[in-house]
Steps between C-alpha positions, in 0.01 A plus 500: 500500500243747363671509160678163501264337249517797266878506536536137399289560190705808411821308570400216267411743223827689551702179467320415178560848367870498591547148359341606173761770446830437330785480748663817375185711535484709817224478758242779487423733788171318572675162506761634742224627731326160496821314574595740778158475663523122493851506649405735784189302594588253778220266386675432168662158508880497523562352155296770330664772711839367386386508137373857545832600657691354206287685245531825693876447530535537124219751444558867417612647834327831433167321464565307821590825675174667401302194609670494842439866591152448657630223727794680661346696783499488880149361544506284186404136534790389282765766581766261632464251214488778244826649632662157507421421137595856396838444664544146367423610144695828535194691381588870457293809569342409835720701737236779530263234641764319710668804658199608716499150652840550666460512881136388484535160662507161329520634145803720574755218457346392169498859373866534602591178318323628187689828511841335531439228241324696225668835573244725337614858458552660840459182706864438593564871561202496737655215700843668507340814648322282758830327582662838568215636709412198712652423837784251483401174666124550463298218344415720202864590444616139523238392246607757242871449578465126444320560170789715379734213587297241311380681185728655240414864433593758233860620512402856592342367823819309582693823446268676747574238764872533430474878537316461830758250629794717396357814665375333820703520820649173632260505797191521276342149520352539152852524353553127553154427355575710192830315456321164502250624242775623265700179555198295397422718198853484357519126569844511663511265798872562548482870592539512879393849605390850396855634464601223259184557299567875482862447391402280205176674409601649164598159363191335650269767358657463155435125498145551624428736213628242251330199659176691550459606138132546409368344181208601281259207486268501197353152559423303816741564786575146619709635787175619659373142527684470830289217638648261242865607523738295715861589584816334617787728611324792335322817613332809361706816455320818395237314300736250338654179635862435599590131478809381686737244345322164449170655604187533287166663447215292357152585377314178571166577340434665168198700381247291309541730200853367449378152406364594158573749224821691438683671786838606632659512845779752559739500797745783572826376652793695646844339515784660695798262507421163345182339374659156461258232611197728478193323359178663377240259371135414447347162574268409214359150509779257580778727379702803613555777248753757602834671486811445712820693567835324458854639474385857453233422242129440487459155347223297337567136417239332281437130455789348310752740650428803281636792709444874494683762709487872569726685746368593846493877551645568845390792718194538281136397476408254225160374388447127451176419317317183402244520222262205469286476188202269458537351152180291509470132415819338381599159367442178690775403740634152581307321770180699460275221367157476662350174614281510186797520272456860393799732503493807724627830366688701761488871569821666389668781690804699402736667747742785433763625741605866485770703671454878505250475215722290272403143414745269671521144362269373234135443575405155625168319446354246737176306516224451754287741700784531751368697798728785606560438869793701638752775430835468680783752535798329663827672591831329434831572670421868566206717602261625235203737508183451299178693455256628239350152450234558237248296306397646164240376256628473142298525181373169362 
């Protein structure tokens, strides 16, 4: 309570400062510190904490990381909450602070969660070494073992578990644990035992290398916004997402910066056998704007039946992109009369669809502010893999 009054004054000024900025302008380091302090303070009312969380969610993660460093320590007043928000926001660079908290009591579990979720350099290797050295059946071993069976890890770690399983004697109790870790990582629920996994490993490893392709992200990595992703018949594989037939992945909340200005969203998609029935689309206002696969082609059908097609490239990654341009105030639209008889002029947006960098279908204009609400990637009759979901600001 000793700084509650000061905090509220600072909070109010920070909200005014943030509100005064254009949506596309990033928060400064001082603003991030103010928001983080307000979030970590238990006396801050829940609504304002939620607003601070939202702003921090889309802030520069390096600035958030630097602001969090002083809070992540054993005797820190806010250590637990700081680790939780660092994990929730996938804030990088805090493993040097989190690692010493392992095996120190209450904070140990939160430090372990951070290491597995964010996977700073060296974190997952550290837990693999612990897994090997700890006594099978101990509480510490079971905690780490469970984490390896509930968090996807880099492929090289999966290969280490496979190597351990293959070399271990049948009476080694960790052999069965290693098998369950590898089974989870490769996402194959049908494999029934270590010998079957070993027999088909070359094929499995080849698919993992394809499905786990890493992408260079120049803009905002929307895949990192894990709190707002929901899945049906889908799961992560080596940093990307494998969607089973008729399943989907959906980003249910977009960054505020997407609501104004010019921007593009890119989605990388891998098709093995058939993409037919696959849908990738944005919800903007009352409409869906997307691309669909039918009879071996990517298809866009515009109002009036105007149709565009491009062939689906099988056994290959393709990039589907949506560019949305803010064209300013456009002509009045039917039904937009005010109660005073004056005509409203509507904001005009223009959307372009691209496939592997080539414009696909003619650009389409639509009217109204049209809040961007969701991005959906839906599989059709066969599995697909997607990743590299990126938001990029375009020049005005």
